[in-house]
C-alpha positions as CSV (number, residue, x, y, z in Angstrom):
1,M,0.2,3.2,10.7
2,R,3.9,3.8,11.1
3,A,3.5,3.4,14.8
4,N,2.0,0.1,14.3
5,Q,4.7,-1.1,11.9
6,A,7.4,0.0,14.3
7,L,5.7,-1.8,17.3
8,Y,5.5,-5.0,15.2
9,A,9.2,-4.7,14.1
10,Q,10.2,-4.5,17.8
11,L,8.0,-7.3,18.9
12,H,9.0,-9.8,16.2
13,P,12.3,-10.7,17.4
14,I,11.1,-11.8,21.0
15,K,9.4,-14.9,19.4
16,E,6.2,-14.4,21.0
17,S,2.8,-15.1,19.0
18,I,2.1,-11.9,17.0
19,F,-0.7,-11.5,14.5
20,W,-0.3,-8.6,12.0
21,R,-2.9,-7.8,9.4
22,Q,-2.8,-4.4,7.6
23,V,-5.9,-3.3,6.1
24,D,-7.0,-0.4,3.9
25,G,-9.5,1.9,5.6
26,G,-10.1,4.1,8.6
27,H,-11.6,3.8,12.1
28,D,-15.3,3.7,11.0
29,A,-17.6,0.8,11.7
30,L,-17.5,-0.5,7.9
31,C,-13.7,-1.0,8.2
32,W,-13.8,-2.6,11.5
33,R,-16.7,-5.0,11.4
34,G,-15.1,-7.6,9.2
35,G,-12.2,-8.3,11.4
36,L,-13.4,-7.2,15.0
37,M,-15.0,-10.5,15.8
38,Q,-12.1,-12.6,14.4
39,G,-9.6,-10.3,16.2
40,L,-11.4,-10.8,19.5
41,I,-11.5,-14.6,18.9
42,D,-7.8,-14.7,18.1
43,L,-7.1,-12.5,21.3
44,W,-9.1,-14.6,23.7
45,Q,-8.4,-18.0,22.2
46,P,-5.4,-18.7,24.7
47,L,-7.5,-18.0,27.6
48,F,-10.1,-20.6,26.6
49,H,-7.4,-23.0,25.5
50,D,-5.7,-23.0,28.8
51,R,-8.9,-24.1,30.6
52,S,-9.2,-27.4,28.6
């Protein structure tokens, strides 16, 4: 978790679009299933938006 927080802190000043959400849990399917689809949508949205 510290590595993710450090990366966010380094990327934040460059004014790029950054989405950070910290969740309680581990790396099992029950923790990932809720945010996986939304995360992929957020990640790929700019690719589809540019085509319009």
